[in-house]
C-alpha positions as CSV (number, residue, x, y, z in Angstrom):
1,M,0.0,0.0,0.0
2,L,1.2,3.5,-0.7
3,G,0.8,4.6,2.9
4,K,-2.2,5.5,4.9
5,K,-4.0,8.5,3.6
6,K,-5.8,11.0,5.9
7,T,-9.4,10.6,6.7
8,T,-11.0,13.8,7.8
9,E,-14.2,14.3,9.8
10,N,-14.4,17.8,8.2
11,A,-15.3,16.4,4.8
12,D,-16.0,19.7,3.2
13,D,-12.6,19.8,1.6
14,A,-12.4,16.2,0.5
15,F,-13.5,15.2,-3.0
16,V,-14.1,11.6,-2.1
17,K,-16.4,11.1,0.9
18,I,-17.9,8.2,2.8
19,L,-21.3,8.9,4.3
20,G,-22.2,6.9,7.3
21,T,-22.3,6.9,11.1
22,G,-19.1,4.9,11.5
23,C,-20.5,1.4,11.5
24,R,-18.5,-1.6,10.3
25,N,-19.9,-1.4,6.8
26,C,-18.8,2.3,6.5
27,K,-15.3,1.4,7.6
28,V,-15.1,-1.5,5.1
29,L,-16.3,0.8,2.3
30,E,-13.7,3.4,3.3
31,E,-10.9,0.8,3.3
32,N,-12.0,-0.6,-0.1
33,T,-12.1,2.9,-1.5
34,R,-8.7,3.7,-0.1
35,T,-7.3,0.5,-1.6
36,A,-8.9,1.3,-5.0
37,M,-7.4,4.7,-5.0
38,A,-4.0,3.4,-4.1
39,E,-4.2,0.9,-6.9
40,L,-4.9,3.8,-9.3
41,G,-2.1,5.9,-7.8
42,M,-4.5,8.5,-6.5
43,K,-3.6,10.8,-3.6
44,Q,-6.9,12.4,-2.6
45,D,-7.9,12.4,1.0
46,I,-11.1,10.6,2.0
47,G,-13.7,12.6,4.0
48,H,-16.1,10.8,6.4
49,V,-19.4,12.5,7.0
50,T,-20.9,11.0,10.2
51,E,-23.6,13.4,11.2
52,V,-27.1,12.2,10.2
53,A,-28.2,15.7,9.3
54,E,-25.2,16.2,7.0
55,I,-25.8,12.8,5.4
56,A,-29.4,13.7,4.7
57,K,-28.3,16.9,2.9
58,Y,-27.0,14.5,0.2
59,G,-30.4,12.9,-0.1
60,V,-29.0,9.7,1.3
61,M,-31.3,7.7,3.6
62,L,-29.3,4.5,3.6
63,T,-25.6,4.1,4.4
64,P,-22.9,3.6,3.6
65,A,-22.7,5.9,0.7
66,L,-19.9,7.0,-1.5
67,V,-19.6,10.5,-2.9
68,F,-17.3,11.9,-5.6
69,G,-17.4,15.7,-5.5
70,K,-21.1,16.5,-4.9
71,E,-22.3,13.4,-6.7
72,V,-23.5,10.4,-4.7
73,V,-22.3,7.4,-6.7
74,S,-23.3,4.5,-4.4
75,V,-25.9,4.1,-1.6
76,G,-26.5,1.3,0.8
77,K,-23.9,-1.0,-0.5
78,V,-20.4,-2.0,0.7
79,L,-18.6,-1.9,-2.7
80,K,-15.7,-4.2,-3.4
81,T,-12.4,-2.7,-4.3
82,S,-12.9,-3.7,-7.9
83,E,-16.3,-2.0,-7.9
84,V,-14.8,1.3,-6.6
85,V,-12.1,1.1,-9.3
86,D,-14.8,0.7,-11.9
87,L,-16.7,3.7,-10.6
88,I,-13.6,5.9,-10.5
89,N,-12.7,4.8,-14.1
90,K,-16.3,5.7,-15.2
91,K,-16.1,9.1,-13.5
92,K,-12.4,9.8,-14.1
93,E,-13.1,13.2,-15.7
94,M,-14.3,14.3,-12.3
95,F,-10.9,13.6,-10.8
96,K,-9.0,16.0,-13.1
């Protein structure tokens, strides 16, 4: 692994965000996302939004959720690393 990247509770500045209250599924999604990003050589921080009111602002009612920028790309599913890689590749123009 390329080294542990920062996870920030103040997710406003992070382009990639995990939405969830900190449950096991949220942590697994974050780790799979971190692994996918490392495989792709990406260096972005991952934000973690844990406050229910903030999560609701994204229109998300089921967690965990994955957000790129302001776009919710997955809801209510613990994505495998390969699924996160596929999503990043589909949305790669967002990461420029």
